C-alpha positions as CSV (number, residue, x, y, z in Angstrom):
1,M,1.1,34.7,14.8
2,A,2.8,32.0,12.7
3,K,6.3,32.5,11.4
4,K,6.5,33.4,7.8
5,V,8.6,31.2,5.4
6,V,11.1,33.3,3.7
7,K,13.0,30.6,1.7
8,K,12.7,27.0,0.8
9,I,15.9,25.2,0.0
10,K,16.5,21.7,-1.4
11,V,19.9,20.1,-0.9
12,Q,21.4,16.7,-0.9
13,A,24.0,15.7,1.8
14,V,25.7,12.5,2.9
15,G,23.8,11.0,5.8
16,G,25.5,11.3,9.2
17,K,28.6,13.0,7.6
18,A,27.4,16.5,6.6
19,T,30.0,19.3,7.1
20,P,29.9,23.0,6.9
21,A,32.2,22.8,3.9
22,P,31.0,23.4,0.3
23,P,28.6,22.6,-1.2
24,L,26.4,22.7,1.9
25,G,27.9,25.6,3.8
26,P,27.6,28.4,1.1
27,V,24.0,27.5,0.4
28,L,23.0,27.6,4.0
29,G,25.0,30.7,4.7
30,Q,23.3,32.7,1.9
31,A,19.9,31.7,3.4
32,G,21.0,33.1,6.8
33,I,20.9,29.7,8.6
34,N,23.1,28.8,11.5
35,I,25.3,26.3,9.6
36,G,26.7,24.5,12.6
37,E,23.2,24.0,14.2
38,F,21.8,22.6,10.9
39,V,24.8,20.2,10.4
40,N,24.5,18.9,14.0
41,Q,20.7,18.4,13.7
42,F,21.0,16.8,10.3
43,N,23.8,14.4,11.3
44,E,21.9,13.4,14.4
45,Q,18.7,12.6,12.5
46,T,20.5,10.7,9.7
47,R,23.0,8.7,11.7
48,E,21.3,5.4,10.7
49,R,21.7,6.3,7.0
50,M,25.4,6.9,7.3
51,G,27.1,7.3,3.9
52,D,23.8,7.4,1.9
53,I,22.9,10.5,-0.1
54,V,19.9,12.1,1.7
55,P,17.8,14.8,0.1
56,V,16.5,17.6,2.5
57,E,13.9,20.3,2.1
58,I,14.7,23.2,4.4
59,N,12.2,26.0,5.4
60,V,13.8,29.2,6.5
61,Y,11.7,31.6,8.5
62,D,11.8,35.4,8.8
63,D,13.5,35.2,12.2
64,R,16.3,33.1,10.7
65,S,15.1,29.9,12.4
66,F,14.6,26.8,10.2
67,D,13.1,23.4,10.1
68,F,13.7,20.6,7.6
69,I,12.1,17.5,6.1
70,I,14.3,14.5,5.4
71,K,13.4,12.5,2.2
72,T,14.4,9.0,1.1
73,S,17.5,8.6,-1.0
74,P,17.1,9.0,-4.8
75,A,15.8,6.0,-6.6
76,S,18.9,5.7,-8.7
77,R,21.1,5.5,-5.6
78,L,18.9,2.8,-4.1
79,I,19.0,0.8,-7.4
80,L,22.8,1.0,-7.6
81,K,23.0,-0.1,-4.0
82,K,20.9,-3.2,-4.8
83,I,23.0,-4.2,-7.8
84,G,26.3,-3.3,-6.2
85,K,27.6,-0.9,-8.8
86,P,29.1,2.6,-8.3
87,K,27.3,4.3,-11.2
88,G,24.8,3.8,-14.1
89,S,25.6,3.2,-17.8
90,G,26.3,6.2,-19.9
91,K,24.8,4.4,-22.9
92,N,21.7,2.8,-21.5
93,A,20.4,1.5,-24.8
94,S,23.5,-0.4,-25.9
95,S,25.4,-1.3,-22.7
96,K,23.7,-2.7,-19.6
97,I,25.6,-2.5,-16.3
98,G,23.6,-5.2,-14.5
99,T,20.3,-6.8,-13.7
100,I,17.8,-6.4,-11.0
101,T,15.0,-8.7,-10.0
102,K,11.3,-7.8,-9.7
103,A,11.6,-8.5,-5.9
104,Q,14.4,-6.0,-5.6
105,V,12.4,-3.5,-7.6
106,R,9.5,-4.0,-5.2
107,E,11.8,-3.4,-2.2
108,V,13.1,-0.1,-3.7
109,A,9.5,0.9,-4.6
110,E,8.3,0.2,-1.0
111,E,11.2,2.3,0.4
112,K,10.5,5.2,-2.0
113,M,6.7,5.0,-1.8
114,Q,6.3,8.1,0.5
115,D,8.1,10.3,-2.0
116,L,6.6,9.0,-5.2
117,S,3.4,10.2,-6.8
118,A,2.0,6.6,-7.1
119,N,-1.3,5.4,-5.6
120,D,-0.2,1.8,-5.1
121,I,2.9,-0.4,-5.1
122,E,2.4,-1.6,-8.7
123,A,2.5,2.0,-10.0
124,A,5.6,2.7,-7.8
125,M,7.3,-0.4,-9.3
126,K,6.7,0.9,-12.8
127,I,8.3,4.2,-11.9
128,I,11.3,2.4,-10.4
129,E,11.5,0.1,-13.5
130,G,11.6,3.2,-15.7
131,T,14.5,4.6,-13.7
132,C,16.3,1.2,-14.0
133,R,15.9,1.3,-17.8
134,S,17.3,4.9,-18.0
135,M,20.3,3.8,-16.0
136,G,21.1,0.8,-18.1
137,V,19.9,-1.8,-15.6
138,E,17.9,-4.7,-16.9
139,V,14.8,-5.8,-15.0
140,K,14.4,-9.6,-14.8
141,G,11.0,-11.2,-14.0
C-alpha cells in the first residue's frame, strides 16, 4: 500500500547553507520531520546553488518519512542577480533601479521555464518582464 501524504510544506532556504535554526527548524519540527536528515539532504542536493534562495516543496507521510522537490529560485532573485542589485525599487513607477536587456530576460525565462505556467519561451519572457516592471527594473530592447 502506498504511503499517505499527511502534510505538504513549502519553504525557502539558502542553497547549500540550510541550518536547523529558525525559520526552517520550527516549521519542520511541527510537521514531525527529522530536521537534521532534511538539512543534510537539502544541503547535499543544493550544493551547486550555494547562497541562492531555493524554494522547496516537502511531502510529509503518515510514517513521518518525507520527500521534497527543489524548485528554481524566485524570478525576482534571478533578475536582481542579472542586474547586480541587492533589492528592487520600493516605488517602481517613479524610481527605476536598473535596466535589463531582452537577452537577459530570455536567460531568466529559460531558467524559470519549468516552474512557470507558460507554453513557450515568448510567454515566459512576458511573465518575467512583468516581474521586472513590478520591481522597478526597465527592460531594454
